Every structure is written in structure tokens, then in C-alpha cells.
C-alpha positions as CSV (number, residue, x, y, z in Angstrom):
1,S,-3.8,8.6,28.3
2,D,-4.7,5.8,25.9
3,V,-4.8,8.4,22.8
4,Y,-1.0,9.0,23.5
5,K,-0.1,5.5,23.9
6,R,-1.5,4.5,20.6
7,Q,-0.2,7.3,18.6
8,T,2.6,6.1,16.2
9,Y,4.5,6.6,12.9
10,H,5.1,3.3,11.1
11,N,5.9,1.7,7.7
12,P,8.2,4.3,6.0
13,Q,9.0,4.5,2.4
14,I,11.4,7.2,1.0
15,S,11.7,8.3,-2.5
16,K,13.9,11.1,-4.1
17,V,12.0,13.5,-6.2
18,G,14.4,16.0,-7.8
19,D,16.6,17.1,-5.0
20,T,14.0,16.4,-2.3
21,Y,13.7,13.2,-0.3
22,V,10.0,12.4,0.3
23,L,8.9,10.3,3.2
24,V,5.4,8.7,3.2
25,F,4.2,6.8,6.3
26,L,1.2,5.4,8.1
27,K,0.1,7.4,11.2
28,N,-2.3,6.2,13.7
29,M,-3.8,9.0,15.7
30,H,-7.1,7.3,16.7
31,L,-8.1,5.0,19.5
32,E,-9.1,2.4,17.0
33,L,-5.8,0.6,16.3
34,N,-6.9,-0.2,12.8
35,R,-7.9,3.2,11.8
36,Q,-4.6,4.2,10.3
37,E,-4.0,7.2,7.9
38,V,-1.3,8.3,5.6
39,G,1.2,11.2,6.3
40,L,3.9,12.9,4.1
41,A,7.3,14.7,5.1
42,T,10.0,16.2,3.0
43,T,13.6,16.9,3.6
44,Q,16.8,18.1,1.6
45,S,18.8,15.7,3.5
46,L,18.4,12.2,4.9
47,E,20.0,13.6,8.0
48,G,16.9,16.1,8.3
49,P,15.2,18.0,9.6
50,W,11.9,16.6,8.2
51,K,8.9,19.0,7.4
52,E,5.6,17.3,7.6
53,S,3.0,18.5,5.1
54,P,0.6,21.0,6.6
55,L,-2.1,18.8,5.1
56,N,-1.3,15.7,7.0
57,P,-2.8,13.2,7.1
58,V,-2.7,13.6,3.3
59,I,-4.9,10.5,2.8
60,P,-7.4,10.4,6.0
61,A,-9.3,7.2,7.2
62,S,-12.5,8.8,6.2
63,G,-14.8,9.5,3.2
64,M,-16.4,7.0,0.7
65,M,-14.8,4.6,-1.8
66,G,-17.0,2.3,-4.0
67,G,-20.1,3.2,-2.0
68,E,-18.5,2.1,1.2
69,E,-17.0,4.0,4.1
70,I,-13.1,4.2,4.4
71,V,-12.0,2.9,7.6
72,H,-8.1,2.4,6.9
73,A,-5.3,3.9,4.8
74,S,-1.7,2.6,5.2
75,N,1.4,1.2,3.7
76,P,2.0,4.1,1.1
77,T,4.3,4.4,-1.7
78,L,5.0,7.6,-3.7
79,V,5.0,7.6,-7.5
80,V,5.7,10.5,-9.8
81,T,3.6,10.0,-13.1
82,P,4.9,10.8,-16.6
83,Q,2.6,13.8,-16.5
84,G,4.4,15.3,-13.4
85,K,1.5,14.3,-10.9
86,F,2.1,12.8,-7.5
87,R,0.3,9.5,-6.7
88,V,0.4,7.8,-3.4
89,Y,-0.8,4.3,-3.5
90,F,-1.8,2.5,-0.5
91,K,-3.4,-0.3,1.3
92,S,-7.1,0.6,1.7
93,M,-9.9,-1.1,3.7
94,T,-13.7,-0.1,3.8
95,N,-16.4,-1.2,6.1
96,K,-17.5,-3.9,3.7
97,N,-19.3,-7.0,5.4
98,G,-20.2,-4.3,8.0
99,G,-16.8,-3.8,9.0
100,G,-16.4,-7.2,10.6
101,N,-13.7,-8.6,8.3
102,P,-12.6,-5.6,6.0
103,Y,-10.4,-6.9,3.2
104,R,-7.4,-5.4,2.1
105,E,-7.5,-3.7,-1.2
106,I,-5.0,-1.4,-3.2
107,S,-6.1,2.4,-4.0
108,F,-4.4,5.5,-4.8
109,A,-4.7,9.3,-4.4
110,E,-3.3,12.0,-6.7
111,S,-2.2,15.5,-6.4
112,D,-0.7,18.3,-8.6
113,Q,1.7,19.3,-5.6
114,L,3.9,17.2,-3.7
115,E,2.5,18.1,-0.2
116,G,-1.0,17.7,-1.4
117,P,-4.0,18.0,-1.3
118,Y,-4.4,14.3,-2.5
119,V,-7.6,13.2,-4.1
120,N,-8.7,9.5,-4.1
121,Y,-9.1,8.0,-7.5
122,K,-12.9,7.8,-8.4
123,G,-12.4,4.3,-9.6
124,N,-10.7,3.0,-6.2
125,P,-10.0,0.4,-5.4
126,V,-7.7,-0.5,-8.5
127,I,-7.0,-4.0,-7.2
128,S,-9.4,-6.1,-5.0
129,Y,-10.3,-9.6,-4.4
130,A,-12.9,-8.7,-1.7
131,A,-15.6,-10.5,-3.5
132,D,-13.7,-13.7,-3.4
133,K,-12.7,-13.1,0.4
134,V,-8.8,-13.2,-0.2
135,D,-6.5,-10.2,-0.2
136,L,-3.1,-8.5,-0.6
137,E,-0.8,-6.6,1.7
138,D,2.2,-4.2,1.6
139,P,2.0,-2.8,-2.0
140,Y,5.3,-1.3,-3.5
141,I,4.7,0.7,-6.8
142,F,7.6,2.1,-9.0
143,R,8.0,3.0,-12.6
144,Y,10.6,1.5,-14.8
145,N,11.1,2.3,-18.6
146,G,7.8,4.0,-18.6
147,V,5.8,1.0,-17.1
148,Y,4.2,0.7,-13.6
149,Y,5.1,-2.2,-11.6
150,M,3.7,-3.4,-8.2
151,I,5.3,-5.9,-6.0
152,V,3.2,-7.1,-3.2
153,E,2.6,-9.7,-0.4
154,D,0.0,-12.4,-1.5
155,R,-1.5,-12.4,2.1
156,T,-4.3,-15.0,1.8
157,G,-3.7,-16.8,-1.6
158,V,-4.5,-14.7,-4.3
159,V,-2.4,-16.8,-6.6
160,N,-4.2,-19.9,-5.7
161,L,-7.5,-18.2,-6.4
162,L,-6.3,-17.2,-9.8
163,E,-4.7,-20.5,-10.6
164,G,-8.3,-22.0,-10.0
165,S,-7.3,-23.9,-6.7
166,P,-8.4,-21.4,-3.9
167,I,-7.2,-22.4,-0.4
168,P,-10.3,-23.2,1.8
169,A,-11.1,-20.5,4.2
170,D,-10.4,-22.6,7.4
171,K,-7.1,-23.3,5.9
172,I,-5.9,-19.8,5.1
173,R,-2.9,-18.6,7.2
174,P,-2.7,-14.8,6.8
175,G,0.6,-13.3,6.0
176,G,3.7,-13.5,4.0
177,F,3.9,-17.1,4.1
178,R,3.7,-17.5,0.4
179,P,5.6,-16.3,-2.7
180,G,5.1,-12.5,-3.3
181,I,3.5,-11.4,-6.6
182,I,4.2,-8.7,-9.2
183,Y,1.7,-6.8,-11.3
184,R,2.5,-4.7,-14.6
185,S,0.4,-1.6,-15.7
186,E,0.7,0.8,-18.6
187,D,-1.2,3.4,-16.7
188,G,-0.9,2.4,-13.0
189,I,-4.8,1.8,-13.0
190,D,-5.5,-1.3,-14.9
191,W,-3.1,-4.2,-13.4
192,G,-4.3,-7.4,-15.0
193,E,-3.0,-10.6,-13.4
194,P,0.3,-11.0,-11.6
195,K,3.2,-13.4,-11.9
196,I,5.4,-14.7,-9.1
197,A,8.0,-11.9,-8.0
198,Y,9.8,-13.7,-5.3
199,R,9.8,-17.0,-3.2
200,T,9.6,-17.6,0.4
201,N,12.6,-17.8,3.0
202,E,12.4,-21.5,2.7
203,T,13.5,-21.4,-0.9
204,Y,16.3,-18.8,-0.4
205,F,17.7,-19.8,3.1
206,G,16.4,-23.3,3.6
207,A,14.9,-21.9,6.9
208,K,11.6,-22.8,8.6
209,L,8.9,-21.0,6.7
210,G,8.3,-17.4,8.1
211,R,6.7,-14.3,7.1
212,T,8.3,-12.2,4.1
213,E,6.9,-8.8,4.3
214,R,7.1,-5.1,2.9
215,P,8.9,-5.7,-0.5
216,H,10.8,-2.7,-1.5
217,I,13.5,-1.4,-4.0
218,S,15.0,1.9,-4.3
219,V,13.5,4.5,-6.8
220,S,14.7,8.0,-7.7
221,Y,12.5,10.4,-9.6
222,T,14.3,13.0,-11.6
């Protein structure tokens, strides 16, 4: 049936928390291809077996955020806070503009237990440029020396907007065709303005401009 044809697990991210490997991923169990949700699984060995959280999807595509209905939660990253809580940051979309053109925003949910339940932060989204009709994609968040960092794909020209020279709407080429950016935050909530994190494949390889997506590094939380 169409339901089973469209079920999928995608965009995995693995962190090590103590002696446990934690996999967060997007899952699509709906007929609507864009109604993705976040799942979580754990194992003691990368060879498996993996055990899914009995609370999956730990972040469903349902509920409300900023007065709007959540329609999409995907591309997750797990972070352990200094207070020992578990946060899953993710790309969120709501039915702003009637759902016709939902902009990608960055949000997070938090839990006292690794497997959940996860509760959406009441101030979500923590990063959004929807009012300016540009957005971000593929966030990866980590902590280093007590500071939170986020590297992310500048999907539609956020840097251009912040520099005062926004790309005209009819000239925007969505996707990772521009340098990626990095944010810094003391608490993982207030992120300020970003800096350039990495350049395009043209810069590094002298190749024809292509999409650079899903920036990641390897992190272990003890």
C-alpha cells in the first residue's frame, strides 16, 4: 500500500552518552511526505542491536508552536546539557502562511530521561527568519568548552539578509549552494548572529557548484 511505500527512517545522527550510543533520526510514517517526525534508539554497541524508544516518535509532528500547528519535525541532533538533561534540536515547520510555504526553523525539545518523554521548549522556535521569508536547513548542535555551537546550511540566503543585501525572492536557489554558517550560544537558547563556518565545494575542490548538506562532527558526552 502507499502507507508502507512511504514509511522510512532517514538522516541519522549518533552520539555517545556514557557507555550508550544514541541514534536520533527522522521517520515518516504518514501519507503526507512532509509530515516527518523524530525517533530515538539506543545500543551498547555500534553493531547493534538497536532498541527504539517505546515513546517513538519522541517528537511528533503534532501540537502547537508559537500559536501555529506543527506539521514537520526532522533532522535531529542530541545534546546533553551541563545540568544533565537531554535536548533534541530539530528542524521544525508549522502551518504559517496557511501551510503553503512553511519556512524551516530551529527548535528543541528536552527530557530528564534519555528515552523521553521530550517536551517542546515553550519559546520555540529558537532560530527563525520566517518573517523575512528565508530559512535554514540541517542543524547540527554540539557543546565545546561549556559553549553551545550550531553549524547549519544557509538554505535561502540568511547571511545575505543579515548583511543587508537579501537575495530577491525570484533569484533564490534553495539548498546548500552557499557557505554554511555557525552560531554560538551560552545556553543553547539565545543564538545571536552567525558567522561563516565553511565554504562551498567550489572553494575546496574547484568543482562546479553543488549542494553541501548535513554538516556534522563527532561528539561524545561523558
